[in-house]
C-alpha positions in Angstrom: -15.6 -92.4 -60.1 -13.5 -89.5 -58.2 -13.2 -87.3 -61.2 -17.2 -87.2 -61.8 -17.7 -86.1 -58.0 -15.2 -83.4 -58.6 -16.7 -82.2 -61.8 -20.0 -82.0 -60.3 -18.9 -79.9 -57.2 -17.0 -77.5 -59.6 -20.3 -77.4 -61.8 -22.3 -76.6 -58.8 -20.0 -74.1 -57.5 -19.8 -72.5 -61.2 -24.0 -72.4 -61.1 -23.6 -70.8 -57.7 -21.2 -68.1 -58.5 -22.9 -67.6 -62.1 -26.5 -67.0 -59.9 -24.8 -64.7 -57.5 -23.0 -62.6 -60.2 -26.5 -62.5 -62.0 -28.3 -61.1 -58.8 -25.4 -58.7 -57.8 -25.7 -57.3 -61.3 -29.3 -56.7 -61.3 -29.2 -55.3 -57.8 -26.5 -52.7 -59.0 -28.3 -52.1 -62.1 -31.8 -51.2 -60.1 -30.0 -49.1 -57.5 -30.9 -45.3 -57.9 -28.2 -43.0 -59.3 -27.7 -39.9 -57.0 -27.9 -36.7 -59.1 -24.5 -35.0 -59.1 -25.0 -31.3 -58.7 -22.6 -30.8 -61.8 -24.9 -33.0 -63.9 -28.1 -30.8 -62.9 -29.7 -28.9 -65.7 -29.9 -25.2 -64.2 -32.4 -22.7 -64.4 -30.6 -20.1 -66.4 -33.1 -17.5 -65.6 -31.8 -15.7 -62.5 -34.0 -13.0 -60.9 -32.3 -10.2 -59.3 -32.9 -10.1 -55.6 -31.3 -8.8 -52.2 -30.1 -12.4 -51.8 -28.2 -12.5 -55.3 -26.4 -9.3 -54.5 -25.4 -10.7 -51.0 -24.0 -13.8 -52.4 -22.2 -11.9 -55.1 -20.7 -9.7 -52.5 -19.5 -12.8 -50.4 -17.5 -13.9 -53.5 -20.1 -16.6 -54.7 -21.1 -16.7 -58.5 -24.8 -17.8 -59.0 -25.3 -19.9 -61.8 -28.6 -21.2 -61.5 -31.8 -19.6 -60.6 -35.0 -21.0 -58.7 -35.7 -24.8 -59.1 -38.9 -27.0 -58.5 -37.8 -30.5 -57.7 -41.0 -32.7 -58.1 -41.5 -35.7 -55.7 -44.0 -38.8 -55.7 -44.6 -41.0 -52.8 -46.5 -44.3 -52.8 -48.5 -44.6 -49.5 -50.7 -47.8 -49.5 -52.5 -47.6 -52.7 -52.4 -43.9 -53.4 -49.7 -41.9 -54.8 -48.9 -38.5 -53.1 -47.1 -35.7 -54.6 -44.8 -32.9 -53.3 -42.2 -30.8 -54.5 -38.7 -29.2 -53.0 -37.5 -25.8 -53.9 -34.1 -24.4 -54.5 -33.8 -20.8 -54.8 -30.3 -20.6 -56.7 -27.4 -22.5 -57.3 -24.1 -20.9 -56.5 -20.3 -21.6 -57.4 -17.2 -20.5 -55.3 -13.5 -21.7 -56.3 -15.0 -24.9 -58.2 -17.4 -26.0 -55.2 -21.2 -25.8 -56.0 -23.8 -24.9 -53.4 -27.5 -24.9 -53.2 -28.9 -21.9 -52.0 -32.1 -21.3 -49.5 -33.2 -17.8 -48.9 -34.8 -16.8 -45.6 -38.6 -16.3 -45.3 -39.9 -13.6 -43.2 -42.8 -16.2 -42.2 -40.5 -19.2 -41.7 -37.7 -18.1 -39.3 -34.9 -20.6 -39.0 -33.9 -21.8 -35.6 -30.2 -22.6 -35.6 -30.7 -26.2 -34.0 -29.6 -29.5 -35.2 -33.3 -30.9 -35.6 -34.6 -27.9 -37.5 -31.5 -27.8 -39.8 -32.1 -31.4 -40.4 -35.7 -31.1 -40.9 -35.2 -28.3 -43.1 -32.2 -29.0 -45.3 -31.4 -32.7 -45.0 -33.5 -33.8 -47.9 -31.5 -31.4 -50.5 -28.3 -32.2 -49.2 -29.2 -36.0 -49.5 -30.6 -35.6 -53.2 -27.3 -33.8 -54.4 -24.4 -35.4 -52.9 -22.2 -33.8 -55.1 -22.6 -30.5 -53.9 -20.2 -28.9 -51.0 -23.2 -27.9 -49.0 -26.2 -25.4 -48.8 -26.1 -21.6 -48.3 -28.8 -20.3 -46.1 -29.0 -16.7 -46.9 -30.6 -14.6 -44.1 -31.8 -11.4 -46.0 -32.7 -9.7 -42.1 -29.3 -10.0 -40.8 -27.4 -9.9 -44.0 -25.8 -13.3 -43.0 -24.9 -16.3 -45.2 -24.9 -19.7 -43.1 -22.8 -22.6 -44.8 -24.3 -26.0 -44.0 -22.5 -28.9 -44.7 -23.4 -32.6 -44.0 -20.9 -34.0 -41.8 -19.9 -38.0 -41.8 -21.9 -39.9 -39.4 -20.2 -40.3 -36.0 -22.1 -42.8 -33.9 -23.4 -41.5 -30.6 -22.9 -43.3 -27.4 -26.4 -43.8 -25.8 -26.2 -43.0 -22.2 -30.0 -44.1 -21.4 -31.2 -40.5 -20.2 -32.8 -39.1 -23.3 -35.4 -41.5 -24.2 -38.6 -41.4 -22.0 
């Protein structure tokens, strides 16, 4: 009789293990795969511009031209469409960078919230890139933006009202 209980317990444990493995495998298979920048199909049509010359003068090799990234969002019962743009893809010493150029009508304030709002979606979409190069044509400057590892803030209770 004791042998039957042992067999039943082992059988229940085996069924639980099989169900758990099935659910874990299904979850893993349905997880979206982040696009690695090395696997990204690049636009080989690279238009000449002052930004291109500035990048090359600073040691970057431009390997891809302007790209449009289509996005779709489901909000309630409707589908909303948008897109993100990358001006170039550049490479230096086996590291790839997304490139955004300055726009006269959209000056960049160099603060954390502005950098986050303007560039975080691109950095999160392509985790394989080394960072993002912001080419300021008016100042002839290239700012390298990298996503750092998360460091937990200590909340002091003063910044929220």
